[in-house]
N, C-alpha and C positions, 0 to 999 in steps of 0.2 A: 484597347480596341474592343468595341462592343460586339458581343456575340450572344445569340439567344437560343442556342441549341438545347439548353436545359429546361426550356419552358413548355414542354409537352409534346412537340412533334418528335418522331423517332429519328435520331441522327444516324448518319453513315449507312443509309439504305442504298443510295445510288452511287455507282462507280462512274468512271470517265466515259466508258462506252454507253452505259445506260443514259447518261446525261446528254450525250451527242444525239442518241436516238430520240430523246425527248425534244431536243431543239429542232430536229428535222420534222418530227411529227407535229410539233407546235405550228410550224409554217404550213403544214398540210399540203404537200406538193400536188397530188392528184385533185384534191378538193378545190384548192385555189385555182388551178388551171380550168377545171370544169365550171366553177361558179363565176369566174371573173374574166375569162378570155373574151367572151362575147361582149361583156360590159366594157372591157378595155378597148376592144376593136371599135365599138360604137363611139368611144370618146376620142381616140387618136388614130383610128384606121390602122395602116400598116406600120405605124411607129411604135407598136407594142414592145418590140425588143429594145428600142431606145428608151422608152419609159422605164422598163425594168433595169436597164443599165444605169441610167442617170439617177434612179432612186437607190440602187444598190450602193453607189459610192458614198453618199451621206449616211446610208443605213449602217455601213461598216463603222462609221464614226460613232454612231449610237451604240453599236456593239462594244466598241472600245470603251465608251463611257461607262456602260454597265459593268464591264470587266474590272475597271479601275475602282469603281464605287463598291463593287462586291468584295474587293480585297480588304476594304477598311470598315465595312459594316455588313455583317452577315445577318440578313433579316428577310423573313418570308414576305414582308410587304414591299421589298425592293424599292422602286422609285418613290413610293409613298413615304418610306423612311428617309431615303437619301435627299429628296427634294425638300422635305420638311426640315431636315437638319442643316441644310446648306443655304437654301434660298429663303423660305418662309413656311411655317407650318400650314398656313392656309393653302399655299400652292401645293405643298406636299399632300394634303388631304384631297384636293381636287385631282391631283395626279393619280392617286389611288382610286378615287371615285370614277375617273374616266376609264380606267382599266376594268373596274367592276361592271360599269354600265355597258361598255363595249362587249365584254365577254357574255353578259346576260343576253344582250340583243343577238349575239352570235349563236346562242343556243337555238334560236329559231332559224337564223340564216344558214346554219350548218345542218340542222336536223331535217328541215323540210326537203332539201335536195336529196338527203339520204333516203327519206321516205319515197320520194318520186322515183329515184333510181332503183330502189328495191322492188317497187311495183312494176317498173319497166322491164325487169328481168322476166316477169311472168306475163304481163298484159299491158300493152301500151295505152289502152283505153283507160285502165284503172289509174295509170300514172298521171293522166290529165286532170284528175280530181284533186283540187287543192285541199279540201277537208280530209280526204282519205290519205293523201300524202303527208299531211300534217300529223295525222294520227299515228301512222307508221313511224314517222320521224320522232315523235314523242316517245314511242316504245324504245327506239335506239337510245334516245337521251336517257331514259330511266335506267336502261341496262348499264350505261356508262356511269351514271350516278351511283349505282350499286357497287360497281368496281372501284370507283374512287373512295367510296365510304369504307370499302374493305381493307384499305391500307396501301402504303407505298409499294410494298413487295408485290402484291397482287396486281397493282397498276402497272408496274414495270414489266411483269411477265406478259400481261395482255398487250402492252405496247410493242414489245419485241416481236410478238407473233404477227400483229396486224401490220406494223410498219415494214417488217421483213418481206412479207408477201407483196405489199404495195410497191416497194422499191424494186423488187425483182421484175414485176410486170412493167413498170415504167422504163427501166433500163433496156428491157427487151424491145420495147416499142421505139425508143430513141434510135437504136441500131436499125430497126426495121424501117423507120422513116428515112434514114440516110440511104438505105438500099432501094427504096421505092422509086419506080420509074415514072409514074404519072405525075404531072405538074399542072396546077391551075394557074399559077403565076411563077415567073422566074425569080429566083432569089436575087435580092438587091441589097447591096451594102448600105444604101441610103436609109434602110429601115433602122439603122443604128445612129443616124444623124438627127438633126433638128428640123429638117425641111418639111416633115409631114405634120408638124404641130401647127395648130391655128392660133398663133400668138401665145403670150404668157399664160393666159387663162386656160387654154387647151393643154399646155404643157403641165400646168399645176394640177388640172383634173386628172391627167394621165399619171402624174406622180402620186397623187392621193390614192388612186386605184392600185398602183404598183405597191404602195406601202401596205395595202391589205394583203397582197400576195405574201410578203415577208413576215407579217405580223405573227407572233406566237413563239418565236425563238427565245424570247425573254422569260419563258416558263422556267428556264434553267436557274434564273435568279430567284424566282419565287420558291423553288425547291432547294435553295441553298442550305437551309437548316437541316435538310434530310440527306445531304450529299457529302461524301468523303472528300476531304481536302477542298472544300467548296471555294475557298478564296482563289484558287487557281482553276478548279474544274469547271465552274459555272461559266466563266469568261471564255475558256478554251472551247468548250462545247458549243457555245453560241457562235463563235467565230467559224468553226468547222461546219456547223449546221447551216448558217447563212450562205457560206461559200458553195456548199453542195446544192442547196435548193436554187440558188441563182443560176447555176449551170443547167439544172433541169428546166427551170422556168423559161430561160432563153431558148433552149433546144426545142421545147414543145411549142412555144409561140412562133418561132420561125417555121416549124413544121406545119402549123395551122395556116400561116400566111401562104406557104408554098403549095400545099396540097388541097386546100379548100377554097372555093370561090367566095367572094365578099358577101354575096347574098346568102350563101350557105352558112357562113359563120354567124351572120345576124339572125337567121331563122333558127339555127341550132340552139342558141341560148345556152342554158346550163347543160345541154346534152352534147356540147361541142366535142368533148373527148370521145363520146360514143360514135359520133359521125366520123371523126378522125380515125378511130379504130376500124370502122367498116371500110374506109378508103384504103387503109394499109393492108388489112387482112379481112376480106369480106366474109361475113357469116360468123366469125369467131372473135375477131379483133374488137368489135364494138362491145360485146359482152365482157371480154376480159378487162377492158379499160373501165367499164361500168363497175366491175368488181373492185378494181383498184380505187375508184373514186369513193365507193361505199366504205371500204376499209379506211381510206384516208380521212373521210368525214367522221367516222366513228372514233378513229384515233385522235383527231384534233379536238373532238368534243371532250375526250378524256383530258387532254393537256389543258384545254381552256377551263375545264372544271377545276383542275389543279390550281391554275393561276388565280381564278376568282375566289376559290375557297381559302387559299393561303393568304390572299390579300385581305379578305374579310376577317380571317383569323388574327392577322396582325393588327387590324383596326379595332377588333373587339378586345384584344389583349391590351391595347393602348387606351381603350375606352373613348375612342372617337366615334364609335358606333356601339350598339348594345353589347355589354360585356359578355353575354352568353355566346356571342360569335367566337370568342376566344377559348371556349371549352373544347377539350380534346377527349375523345372516346378512350376509356381505360384499356380496352382490349386492342383496338385497331390503330390507336395513335393518330387518328384523323380528326379534324375539326368538324364534328358531326352536326353541330347546330348550323354552321355556315353552309355545309352541304345541303341540309334540309331547307334552309332559307333560299338558296339558289334554285333548288328544285321547285319550290312553290312559286317563285317569281317567274321562272321559265314556263311553267305550265299555264300561267295566266297569259303570257305572251303567245303560247301555242294556240290558245283559244281565240285570241285576236287574229292570228295569222290564218286560222281556218276560215274566218269570215271575210278575209281580205281578198284581193284580186289574184292574179296569176302568180305562179312561183317566180317567174322571171322578174316581175315587178317588185316582189318582196325582196328578192336578191339585190336588185339594182339599188333600191333605196337603203337597204341595210348595209351594203358594202360601202356606199358613200358616207353614211352616217358614222359607221365604225372607223372609216378612214380619218374623219375629223378628230375622233377621240384619240386614235393612235398618234396622229401628228402632234396633238397637244401634249400628251404625257411623254412621248419620246423626246420632244424638244426640251422639256424641262429637265429630263435626265441628262441630256447633253450639256446643258448649262451647269447643272449641279456638279458634274465631274470636273469641269474647268475650275469652278469656285473651290471645290474641296482640295484640289491639287495645285492651287494658284502659287503657293510658295515653292513648289518643286519644278515648275515648268521651264525655268531658265537654266536648270542644271545640265542639260544636254540637248543637242539638236533633236535627237530621237524623242526625248520626253516632250519637247515643245511641239513637235509635229503630231505625234501619235496621241499625246495626252491633252494638247491644247487646241491646235488648229483643226484637226480632223473632227473631234467631237463637237467643236463649236460650229464647224461647217455643217455637220449633220443637224444640229439644233436649228441653225438659221434656215436651212432648206425645209425642214419640217414646218417651221413657223410660216415661212413664205407660202408653202403649199396650202396650209390651213387658210390663210387670209385670201389668197388668190382664187381658191376654189369656191369661196362663199357665193360668188355671183353665178357659178355654173351649175350648182346643185338644185335639185327639185325642192319644192316647199316641204314635202314629206321628209326628205333626207335632212334638210336643215332643222326641221322641228325635232326630229329624233336626235340628231347630233348635238345641236346647241341646247335644246331643251333638256337633254340628259345631263349635260354639264351644269346647267343652271339648277337642276333639281338637287345637286350635291350641296348647294349653298345652305339648304335647310338643315340637314344633320350637322353640317360643319358649325353653323351658328349655335345650334342647341348644345352640342357637346363642348364647344369652346366656353359657353357660359357656365357649364357644369364644372369647369376647371380641370379638364384632362391634362395630365403631365405632358402629353404630346405637344401641347401648345407652349411649353416652356422647355424647349429641347437643349440638349448638350450639343454644341456646334460640332459638325463633322469636319475635321481637319486632318488631311493626310499626313502631315509632318508628325503630329502628336500620335496618330493612330499607328503609323509604321514604327515609330520609336518605341511605343508600348509593346508592339509585337516583338521587336528585337530584345527588349528587356525580359519578356516572358518566356522566350525560347532558349533552352539550354544550348550552349555552344561548346564544342569539344576544343581542347587546346590545339592551336595550329589551324583551326577552321577559318576560312576567309568568308566574311559576311558578304552577301550579295548586295549590290547597289539597289536599295529600296526605292530610289527615285525613278526607276525605269517605268515607262508607260504601262507595260504589261509584264507578266512573267511567262508568256507563252513559250 
């Protein structure tokens, strides 16, 4: 069983609780709600809870796929390694490239709202300036870049502080929303049904936006080389994290539907949580939720930086991108060249965003474009898990359902959402999403011709990998071996 913990990154830094926090912070509950609720409402109306529910079901299939693959290949590149070793190296590289591109675009999609909200705490007129909001957002980004460069221990401590305060605020407002007496619309169970969607294209558009809500939990896999007992911990943390944020997302989306009028949701845009906070707790609630969104945004910038820099580290180590990206700082044990490269690319995008239109337009196009990238690389991981475990799927019903049917369902759903949404997205979103994927063909062709060993992979097979794990682990007399064919070890 291949492991890479001895190749530079500092092992055993993260424990189980730390990794769960990273999974939750990666999905960025408050930021996702603020940035995406109005976009989702514009796409599917009151069917936002249904979109979140029907996207969560296949998303859990992808979580199971990541958990299974992480048990047999501990690699900071995650899907980049797994897809390359099971399906084809070209698909593996594009899977890694999609994550890198989506994460880099997110640096702007995440930082600009952070800048806007920070300014809004002091002066609403200043917050209306896109160049100024972009500048403040860039400062937040550079601060998190420094934290990530400082090493995994510093990163974890910062994450525990930011996410702890964010979760406390969100949970208080969930309870306050339940107790609130005012209603704009009566709650309707049909919001969880299919009746509010406008055909398959509308459903696919909602699913793609919902995928953006959940995106980020897979940072646990990119941190696997730095996690204790990562073969189990990364998958468990992702499962717990997605379950927790699903409940938060549905609770707040229902609260927005009930407490705010339709025109108020549309006009609020990325400030929808602030408007909701004012409705629940006038004078104070809006500012408290703004603080939660700022903390969530900064926290998810950190986890996204971890994802993209670890992916670039793995690609540099395999020489599918410049080898310098695989260099690790001697003192901090971080891929400092990858960190610097991401910082430089993001600053260029910040300059472009400062000259663009409104913050809401930037968010709408960026969310849709990132959604395409997410659907692409999640679907490949789901298929890769089924291929890697194909010889074990029929050993039990549990293994067949959790290891075969559910991940394959998740992969099929993501591919379907990818294809169906192409006709619904704006030209800008399509150009960013598909153009970003196409750009990856250039470095792939260059480093394939240079003869990187990545393009001659050792096939990833669960039977051989799990057998090798049994042989390498000392067993005491009388100890009963666990059935390694199980879908997960949760």
